PyMOL Python script that loads the backbone (N, CA, C, O; Angstrom):
from pymol import cmd

cmd.read_pdbstr("""\
ATOM      1  N   UNK A   1      26.584 106.188 102.696  1.00  0.00           N
ATOM      2  CA  UNK A   1      26.496 104.951 101.926  1.00  0.00           C
ATOM      3  C   UNK A   1      25.200 104.218 102.278  1.00  0.00           C
ATOM      4  O   UNK A   1      24.490 103.749 101.388  1.00  0.00           O
ATOM      5  N   UNK A   2      24.896 104.120 103.560  1.00  0.00           N
ATOM      6  CA  UNK A   2      23.699 103.415 104.002  1.00  0.00           C
ATOM      7  C   UNK A   2      22.446 104.133 103.515  1.00  0.00           C
ATOM      8  O   UNK A   2      21.443 103.495 103.195  1.00  0.00           O
ATOM      9  N   UNK A   3      22.505 105.445 103.460  1.00  0.00           N
ATOM     10  CA  UNK A   3      21.370 106.236 102.982  1.00  0.00           C
ATOM     11  C   UNK A   3      21.102 105.958 101.510  1.00  0.00           C
ATOM     12  O   UNK A   3      19.947 105.890 101.089  1.00  0.00           O
ATOM     13  N   UNK A   4      22.160 105.796 100.730  1.00  0.00           N
ATOM     14  CA  UNK A   4      21.987 105.500  99.302  1.00  0.00           C
ATOM     15  C   UNK A   4      21.343 104.136  99.106  1.00  0.00           C
ATOM     16  O   UNK A   4      20.501 103.974  98.223  1.00  0.00           O
ATOM     17  N   UNK A   5      21.722 103.164  99.908  1.00  0.00           N
ATOM     18  CA  UNK A   5      21.136 101.829  99.815  1.00  0.00           C
ATOM     19  C   UNK A   5      19.663 101.866 100.190  1.00  0.00           C
ATOM     20  O   UNK A   5      18.847 101.194  99.558  1.00  0.00           O
ATOM     21  N   UNK A   6      19.317 102.632 101.197  1.00  0.00           N
ATOM     22  CA  UNK A   6      17.932 102.778 101.610  1.00  0.00           C
ATOM     23  C   UNK A   6      17.112 103.438 100.504  1.00  0.00           C
ATOM     24  O   UNK A   6      15.995 103.012 100.212  1.00  0.00           O
ATOM     25  N   UNK A   7      17.674 104.481  99.891  1.00  0.00           N
ATOM     26  CA  UNK A   7      16.987 105.153  98.777  1.00  0.00           C
ATOM     27  C   UNK A   7      16.772 104.191  97.617  1.00  0.00           C
ATOM     28  O   UNK A   7      15.710 104.204  96.994  1.00  0.00           O
ATOM     29  N   UNK A   8      17.751 103.369  97.322  1.00  0.00           N
ATOM     30  CA  UNK A   8      17.640 102.411  96.238  1.00  0.00           C
ATOM     31  C   UNK A   8      16.552 101.382  96.530  1.00  0.00           C
ATOM     32  O   UNK A   8      15.774 101.029  95.644  1.00  0.00           O
ATOM     33  N   UNK A   9      16.497 100.900  97.775  1.00  0.00           N
ATOM     34  CA  UNK A   9      15.463  99.941  98.163  1.00  0.00           C
ATOM     35  C   UNK A   9      14.076 100.568  98.034  1.00  0.00           C
ATOM     36  O   UNK A   9      13.143  99.930  97.548  1.00  0.00           O
ATOM     37  N   UNK A  10      13.948 101.817  98.471  1.00  0.00           N
ATOM     38  CA  UNK A  10      12.661 102.502  98.376  1.00  0.00           C
ATOM     39  C   UNK A  10      12.270 102.726  96.922  1.00  0.00           C
ATOM     40  O   UNK A  10      11.100 102.587  96.566  1.00  0.00           O
ATOM     41  N   UNK A  11      13.243 103.074  96.078  1.00  0.00           N
ATOM     42  CA  UNK A  11      12.963 103.273  94.659  1.00  0.00           C
ATOM     43  C   UNK A  11      12.482 101.981  94.015  1.00  0.00           C
ATOM     44  O   UNK A  11      11.534 102.001  93.231  1.00  0.00           O
ATOM     45  N   UNK A  12      13.110 100.874  94.328  1.00  0.00           N
ATOM     46  CA  UNK A  12      12.710  99.585  93.776  1.00  0.00           C
ATOM     47  C   UNK A  12      11.319  99.192  94.260  1.00  0.00           C
ATOM     48  O   UNK A  12      10.515  98.673  93.486  1.00  0.00           O
ATOM     49  N   UNK A  13      11.036  99.436  95.523  1.00  0.00           N
ATOM     50  CA  UNK A  13       9.721  99.124  96.071  1.00  0.00           C
ATOM     51  C   UNK A  13       8.650  99.983  95.408  1.00  0.00           C
ATOM     52  O   UNK A  13       7.573  99.490  95.072  1.00  0.00           O
ATOM     53  N   UNK A  14       8.944 101.257  95.223  1.00  0.00           N
ATOM     54  CA  UNK A  14       8.006 102.169  94.575  1.00  0.00           C
ATOM     55  C   UNK A  14       7.743 101.739  93.136  1.00  0.00           C
ATOM     56  O   UNK A  14       6.595 101.746  92.693  1.00  0.00           O
ATOM     57  N   UNK A  15       8.769 101.373  92.413  1.00  0.00           N
ATOM     58  CA  UNK A  15       8.608 100.932  91.029  1.00  0.00           C
ATOM     59  C   UNK A  15       7.772  99.657  90.963  1.00  0.00           C
ATOM     60  O   UNK A  15       6.967  99.497  90.046  1.00  0.00           O
ATOM     61  N   UNK A  16       7.950  98.755  91.916  1.00  0.00           N
ATOM     62  CA  UNK A  16       7.164  97.520  91.936  1.00  0.00           C
ATOM     63  C   UNK A  16       5.701  97.848  92.162  1.00  0.00           C
ATOM     64  O   UNK A  16       4.824  97.243  91.546  1.00  0.00           O
ATOM     65  N   UNK A  17       5.432  98.800  93.041  1.00  0.00           N
ATOM     66  CA  UNK A  17       4.050  99.190  93.301  1.00  0.00           C
ATOM     67  C   UNK A  17       3.431  99.853  92.075  1.00  0.00           C
ATOM     68  O   UNK A  17       2.268  99.607  91.757  1.00  0.00           O
ATOM     69  N   UNK A  18       4.197 100.685  91.391  1.00  0.00           N
ATOM     70  CA  UNK A  18       3.678 101.320  90.187  1.00  0.00           C
ATOM     71  C   UNK A  18       3.391 100.292  89.101  1.00  0.00           C
ATOM     72  O   UNK A  18       2.434 100.447  88.342  1.00  0.00           O
ATOM     73  N   UNK A  19       4.199  99.254  89.019  1.00  0.00           N
ATOM     74  CA  UNK A  19       3.982  98.248  87.987  1.00  0.00           C
ATOM     75  C   UNK A  19       2.686  97.481  88.204  1.00  0.00           C
ATOM     76  O   UNK A  19       2.140  96.907  87.261  1.00  0.00           O
ATOM     77  N   UNK A  20       2.193  97.467  89.421  1.00  0.00           N
ATOM     78  CA  UNK A  20       0.947  96.766  89.728  1.00  0.00           C
ATOM     79  C   UNK A  20      -0.263  97.687  89.668  1.00  0.00           C
ATOM     80  O   UNK A  20      -1.394  97.219  89.809  1.00  0.00           O
ATOM     81  N   UNK A  21      -0.056  98.972  89.465  1.00  0.00           N
ATOM     82  CA  UNK A  21      -1.174  99.917  89.497  1.00  0.00           C
ATOM     83  C   UNK A  21      -2.123  99.751  88.324  1.00  0.00           C
ATOM     84  O   UNK A  21      -3.282 100.155  88.422  1.00  0.00           O
ATOM     85  N   UNK A  22      -1.679  99.179  87.232  1.00  0.00           N
ATOM     86  CA  UNK A  22      -2.531  99.018  86.072  1.00  0.00           C
ATOM     87  C   UNK A  22      -3.653  98.014  86.294  1.00  0.00           C
ATOM     88  O   UNK A  22      -4.543  97.891  85.453  1.00  0.00           O
ATOM     89  N   UNK A  23      -3.627  97.312  87.382  1.00  0.00           N
ATOM     90  CA  UNK A  23      -4.652  96.319  87.671  1.00  0.00           C
ATOM     91  C   UNK A  23      -5.861  97.013  88.262  1.00  0.00           C
ATOM     92  O   UNK A  23      -5.819  97.528  89.380  1.00  0.00           O
ATOM     93  N   UNK A  24      -6.947  97.019  87.491  1.00  0.00           N
ATOM     94  CA  UNK A  24      -8.144  97.691  87.974  1.00  0.00           C
ATOM     95  C   UNK A  24      -9.199  96.695  88.424  1.00  0.00           C
ATOM     96  O   UNK A  24      -9.958  96.969  89.354  1.00  0.00           O
ATOM     97  N   UNK A  25      -9.250  95.553  87.775  1.00  0.00           N
ATOM     98  CA  UNK A  25     -10.296  94.588  88.088  1.00  0.00           C
ATOM     99  C   UNK A  25      -9.692  93.182  88.106  1.00  0.00           C
ATOM    100  O   UNK A  25      -9.175  92.698  87.100  1.00  0.00           O
ATOM    101  N   UNK A  26      -9.768  92.556  89.247  1.00  0.00           N
ATOM    102  CA  UNK A  26      -9.161  91.235  89.397  1.00  0.00           C
ATOM    103  C   UNK A  26      -9.828  90.194  88.509  1.00  0.00           C
ATOM    104  O   UNK A  26      -9.163  89.278  88.026  1.00  0.00           O
ATOM    105  N   UNK A  27     -11.124  90.320  88.288  1.00  0.00           N
ATOM    106  CA  UNK A  27     -11.820  89.375  87.410  1.00  0.00           C
ATOM    107  C   UNK A  27     -11.298  89.454  85.985  1.00  0.00           C
ATOM    108  O   UNK A  27     -11.176  88.434  85.307  1.00  0.00           O
ATOM    109  N   UNK A  28     -10.988  90.667  85.530  1.00  0.00           N
ATOM    110  CA  UNK A  28     -10.431  90.838  84.187  1.00  0.00           C
ATOM    111  C   UNK A  28      -9.045  90.211  84.115  1.00  0.00           C
ATOM    112  O   UNK A  28      -8.712  89.552  83.129  1.00  0.00           O
ATOM    113  N   UNK A  29      -8.235  90.409  85.151  1.00  0.00           N
ATOM    114  CA  UNK A  29      -6.894  89.815  85.168  1.00  0.00           C
ATOM    115  C   UNK A  29      -6.972  88.291  85.161  1.00  0.00           C
ATOM    116  O   UNK A  29      -6.196  87.632  84.468  1.00  0.00           O
ATOM    117  N   UNK A  30      -7.897  87.732  85.925  1.00  0.00           N
ATOM    118  CA  UNK A  30      -8.064  86.274  85.964  1.00  0.00           C
ATOM    119  C   UNK A  30      -8.464  85.761  84.586  1.00  0.00           C
ATOM    120  O   UNK A  30      -7.921  84.763  84.112  1.00  0.00           O
ATOM    121  N   UNK A  31      -9.408  86.436  83.943  1.00  0.00           N
ATOM    122  CA  UNK A  31      -9.856  86.025  82.614  1.00  0.00           C
ATOM    123  C   UNK A  31      -8.723  86.125  81.596  1.00  0.00           C
ATOM    124  O   UNK A  31      -8.578  85.248  80.743  1.00  0.00           O
ATOM    125  N   UNK A  32      -7.922  87.182  81.678  1.00  0.00           N
ATOM    126  CA  UNK A  32      -6.797  87.355  80.758  1.00  0.00           C
ATOM    127  C   UNK A  32      -5.733  86.293  81.008  1.00  0.00           C
ATOM    128  O   UNK A  32      -5.150  85.764  80.061  1.00  0.00           O
ATOM    129  N   UNK A  33      -5.481  85.983  82.253  1.00  0.00           N
ATOM    130  CA  UNK A  33      -4.515  84.934  82.611  1.00  0.00           C
ATOM    131  C   UNK A  33      -4.969  83.601  82.016  1.00  0.00           C
ATOM    132  O   UNK A  33      -4.176  82.884  81.407  1.00  0.00           O
ATOM    133  N   UNK A  34      -6.245  83.277  82.196  1.00  0.00           N
ATOM    134  CA  UNK A  34      -6.785  82.034  81.641  1.00  0.00           C
ATOM    135  C   UNK A  34      -6.651  82.011  80.127  1.00  0.00           C
ATOM    136  O   UNK A  34      -6.245  81.004  79.547  1.00  0.00           O
ATOM    137  N   UNK A  35      -6.994  83.121  79.493  1.00  0.00           N
ATOM    138  CA  UNK A  35      -6.934  83.196  78.030  1.00  0.00           C
ATOM    139  C   UNK A  35      -5.515  82.986  77.532  1.00  0.00           C
ATOM    140  O   UNK A  35      -5.297  82.254  76.567  1.00  0.00           O
ATOM    141  N   UNK A  36      -4.548  83.622  78.181  1.00  0.00           N
ATOM    142  CA  UNK A  36      -3.153  83.507  77.757  1.00  0.00           C
ATOM    143  C   UNK A  36      -2.606  82.094  77.946  1.00  0.00           C
ATOM    144  O   UNK A  36      -1.709  81.670  77.218  1.00  0.00           O
ATOM    145  N   UNK A  37      -3.141  81.373  78.917  1.00  0.00           N
ATOM    146  CA  UNK A  37      -2.691  79.997  79.150  1.00  0.00           C
ATOM    147  C   UNK A  37      -3.500  78.987  78.354  1.00  0.00           C
ATOM    148  O   UNK A  37      -3.296  77.783  78.505  1.00  0.00           O
ATOM    149  N   UNK A  38      -4.404  79.446  77.520  1.00  0.00           N
ATOM    150  CA  UNK A  38      -5.226  78.522  76.753  1.00  0.00           C
ATOM    151  C   UNK A  38      -6.206  77.770  77.632  1.00  0.00           C
ATOM    152  O   UNK A  38      -6.559  76.628  77.338  1.00  0.00           O
ATOM    153  N   UNK A  39      -6.644  78.397  78.701  1.00  0.00           N
ATOM    154  CA  UNK A  39      -7.635  77.832  79.624  1.00  0.00           C
ATOM    155  C   UNK A  39      -7.167  76.502  80.245  1.00  0.00           C
ATOM    156  O   UNK A  39      -7.965  75.592  80.468  1.00  0.00           O
ATOM    157  N   UNK A  40      -5.857  76.415  80.517  1.00  0.00           N
ATOM    158  CA  UNK A  40      -5.290  75.230  81.168  1.00  0.00           C
ATOM    159  C   UNK A  40      -5.509  75.247  82.680  1.00  0.00           C
ATOM    160  O   UNK A  40      -5.339  74.221  83.340  1.00  0.00           O
ATOM    161  N   UNK A  41      -5.881  76.395  83.232  1.00  0.00           N
ATOM    162  CA  UNK A  41      -5.967  76.571  84.676  1.00  0.00           C
ATOM    163  C   UNK A  41      -7.325  77.181  85.023  1.00  0.00           C
ATOM    164  O   UNK A  41      -7.810  78.068  84.321  1.00  0.00           O
ATOM    165  N   UNK A  42      -7.932  76.703  86.103  1.00  0.00           N
ATOM    166  CA  UNK A  42      -9.239  77.233  86.506  1.00  0.00           C
ATOM    167  C   UNK A  42      -9.072  78.620  87.139  1.00  0.00           C
ATOM    168  O   UNK A  42      -7.955  79.009  87.479  1.00  0.00           O
ATOM    169  N   UNK A  43     -10.168  79.368  87.300  1.00  0.00           N
ATOM    170  CA  UNK A  43     -10.060  80.720  87.860  1.00  0.00           C
ATOM    171  C   UNK A  43      -9.401  80.776  89.241  1.00  0.00           C
ATOM    172  O   UNK A  43      -8.662  81.719  89.526  1.00  0.00           O
ATOM    173  N   UNK A  44      -9.649  79.797  90.093  1.00  0.00           N
ATOM    174  CA  UNK A  44      -9.020  79.796  91.419  1.00  0.00           C
ATOM    175  C   UNK A  44      -7.504  79.643  91.312  1.00  0.00           C
ATOM    176  O   UNK A  44      -6.763  80.283  92.058  1.00  0.00           O
ATOM    177  N   UNK A  45      -7.045  78.808  90.401  1.00  0.00           N
ATOM    178  CA  UNK A  45      -5.610  78.640  90.184  1.00  0.00           C
ATOM    179  C   UNK A  45      -4.981  79.912  89.639  1.00  0.00           C
ATOM    180  O   UNK A  45      -3.884  80.298  90.042  1.00  0.00           O
ATOM    181  N   UNK A  46      -5.684  80.557  88.722  1.00  0.00           N
ATOM    182  CA  UNK A  46      -5.202  81.830  88.175  1.00  0.00           C
ATOM    183  C   UNK A  46      -5.108  82.877  89.275  1.00  0.00           C
ATOM    184  O   UNK A  46      -4.120  83.606  89.366  1.00  0.00           O
ATOM    185  N   UNK A  47      -6.138  82.948  90.110  1.00  0.00           N
ATOM    186  CA  UNK A  47      -6.147  83.910  91.212  1.00  0.00           C
ATOM    187  C   UNK A  47      -4.985  83.653  92.165  1.00  0.00           C
ATOM    188  O   UNK A  47      -4.391  84.597  92.686  1.00  0.00           O
ATOM    189  N   UNK A  48      -4.656  82.386  92.397  1.00  0.00           N
ATOM    190  CA  UNK A  48      -3.527  82.046  93.268  1.00  0.00           C
ATOM    191  C   UNK A  48      -2.237  82.646  92.747  1.00  0.00           C
ATOM    192  O   UNK A  48      -1.521  83.323  93.485  1.00  0.00           O
ATOM    193  N   UNK A  49      -1.930  82.398  91.462  1.00  0.00           N
ATOM    194  CA  UNK A  49      -0.679  82.908  90.897  1.00  0.00           C
ATOM    195  C   UNK A  49      -0.680  84.431  90.817  1.00  0.00           C
ATOM    196  O   UNK A  49       0.354  85.060  91.043  1.00  0.00           O
ATOM    197  N   UNK A  50      -1.820  85.030  90.500  1.00  0.00           N
ATOM    198  CA  UNK A  50      -1.901  86.486  90.442  1.00  0.00           C
ATOM    199  C   UNK A  50      -1.736  87.106  91.826  1.00  0.00           C
ATOM    200  O   UNK A  50      -1.032  88.103  91.980  1.00  0.00           O
ATOM    201  N   UNK A  51      -2.376  86.528  92.819  1.00  0.00           N
ATOM    202  CA  UNK A  51      -2.255  87.043  94.178  1.00  0.00           C
ATOM    203  C   UNK A  51      -0.823  86.903  94.681  1.00  0.00           C
ATOM    204  O   UNK A  51      -0.312  87.781  95.376  1.00  0.00           O
ATOM    205  N   UNK A  52      -0.193  85.811  94.333  1.00  0.00           N
ATOM    206  CA  UNK A  52       1.180  85.551  94.755  1.00  0.00           C
ATOM    207  C   UNK A  52       2.145  86.606  94.191  1.00  0.00           C
ATOM    208  O   UNK A  52       3.189  86.881  94.783  1.00  0.00           O
ATOM    209  N   UNK A  53       1.785  87.189  93.048  1.00  0.00           N
ATOM    210  CA  UNK A  53       2.661  88.155  92.385  1.00  0.00           C
ATOM    211  C   UNK A  53       2.074  89.568  92.411  1.00  0.00           C
ATOM    212  O   UNK A  53       2.337  90.370  91.515  1.00  0.00           O
ATOM    213  N   UNK A  54       1.278  89.870  93.442  1.00  0.00           N
ATOM    214  CA  UNK A  54       0.677  91.210  93.595  1.00  0.00           C
ATOM    215  C   UNK A  54      -0.152  91.617  92.392  1.00  0.00           C
ATOM    216  O   UNK A  54      -0.172  92.789  92.015  1.00  0.00           O
ATOM    217  N   UNK A  55      -0.829  90.668  91.794  1.00  0.00           N
ATOM    218  CA  UNK A  55      -1.736  90.894  90.674  1.00  0.00           C
ATOM    219  C   UNK A  55      -1.029  91.503  89.470  1.00  0.00           C
ATOM    220  O   UNK A  55      -1.599  92.310  88.736  1.00  0.00           O
ATOM    221  N   UNK A  56       0.222  91.100  89.284  1.00  0.00           N
ATOM    222  CA  UNK A  56       1.010  91.498  88.122  1.00  0.00           C
ATOM    223  C   UNK A  56       0.910  90.351  87.123  1.00  0.00           C
ATOM    224  O   UNK A  56       1.458  89.274  87.359  1.00  0.00           O
ATOM    225  N   UNK A  57       0.223  90.571  86.019  1.00  0.00           N
ATOM    226  CA  UNK A  57      -0.062  89.502  85.061  1.00  0.00           C
ATOM    227  C   UNK A  57       1.210  88.881  84.495  1.00  0.00           C
ATOM    228  O   UNK A  57       1.322  87.657  84.421  1.00  0.00           O
ATOM    229  N   UNK A  58       2.155  89.702  84.101  1.00  0.00           N
ATOM    230  CA  UNK A  58       3.395  89.188  83.524  1.00  0.00           C
ATOM    231  C   UNK A  58       4.155  88.330  84.531  1.00  0.00           C
ATOM    232  O   UNK A  58       4.643  87.255  84.181  1.00  0.00           O
ATOM    233  N   UNK A  59       4.259  88.785  85.758  1.00  0.00           N
ATOM    234  CA  UNK A  59       4.960  88.023  86.794  1.00  0.00           C
ATOM    235  C   UNK A  59       4.217  86.738  87.119  1.00  0.00           C
ATOM    236  O   UNK A  59       4.842  85.711  87.383  1.00  0.00           O
ATOM    237  N   UNK A  60       2.882  86.783  87.104  1.00  0.00           N
ATOM    238  CA  UNK A  60       2.089  85.588  87.404  1.00  0.00           C
ATOM    239  C   UNK A  60       2.291  84.511  86.342  1.00  0.00           C
ATOM    240  O   UNK A  60       2.403  83.329  86.667  1.00  0.00           O
ATOM    241  N   UNK A  61       2.338  84.909  85.094  1.00  0.00           N
ATOM    242  CA  UNK A  61       2.566  83.937  84.019  1.00  0.00           C
ATOM    243  C   UNK A  61       3.957  83.334  84.156  1.00  0.00           C
ATOM    244  O   UNK A  61       4.141  82.130  83.983  1.00  0.00           O
ATOM    245  N   UNK A  62       4.929  84.177  84.467  1.00  0.00           N
ATOM    246  CA  UNK A  62       6.280  83.661  84.699  1.00  0.00           C
ATOM    247  C   UNK A  62       6.325  82.681  85.861  1.00  0.00           C
ATOM    248  O   UNK A  62       6.991  81.649  85.780  1.00  0.00           O
ATOM    249  N   UNK A  63       5.624  82.994  86.934  1.00  0.00           N
ATOM    250  CA  UNK A  63       5.594  82.097  88.102  1.00  0.00           C
ATOM    251  C   UNK A  63       4.914  80.782  87.742  1.00  0.00           C
ATOM    252  O   UNK A  63       5.346  79.718  88.184  1.00  0.00           O
ATOM    253  N   UNK A  64       3.864  80.849  86.948  1.00  0.00           N
ATOM    254  CA  UNK A  64       3.164  79.624  86.523  1.00  0.00           C
ATOM    255  C   UNK A  64       4.105  78.727  85.724  1.00  0.00           C
ATOM    256  O   UNK A  64       4.188  77.526  85.983  1.00  0.00           O
ATOM    257  N   UNK A  65       4.807  79.299  84.766  1.00  0.00           N
ATOM    258  CA  UNK A  65       5.725  78.486  83.951  1.00  0.00           C
ATOM    259  C   UNK A  65       6.938  78.016  84.751  1.00  0.00           C
ATOM    260  O   UNK A  65       7.481  76.948  84.469  1.00  0.00           O
ATOM    261  N   UNK A  66       7.371  78.796  85.744  1.00  0.00           N
ATOM    262  CA  UNK A  66       8.461  78.346  86.617  1.00  0.00           C
ATOM    263  C   UNK A  66       8.013  77.154  87.444  1.00  0.00           C
ATOM    264  O   UNK A  66       8.809  76.260  87.733  1.00  0.00           O
ATOM    265  N   UNK A  67       6.729  77.137  87.830  1.00  0.00           N
ATOM    266  CA  UNK A  67       6.159  76.048  88.622  1.00  0.00           C
ATOM    267  C   UNK A  67       6.138  74.801  87.787  1.00  0.00           C
ATOM    268  O   UNK A  67       5.697  73.752  88.254  1.00  0.00           O
TER     269      UNK A  67
END
""", "prot")
cmd.dss("prot")
cmd.show_as("cartoon", "prot")
cmd.util.cbc("prot")
cmd.orient("prot")
């Protein structure tokens, strides 16, 4: 039972890492984040939310709106 839980945790961690692999250039992600928010946030603010979410654009936008 414990082994299955460990496998599940590893699978979830692996999937999270794969979801962030599409990020090739942080400057592009920052620019896209700004564009999607209608330039309401400066590049440093965008970088903060992106860094907080492992440079996952979708998660960063969600975190921004949750804030």
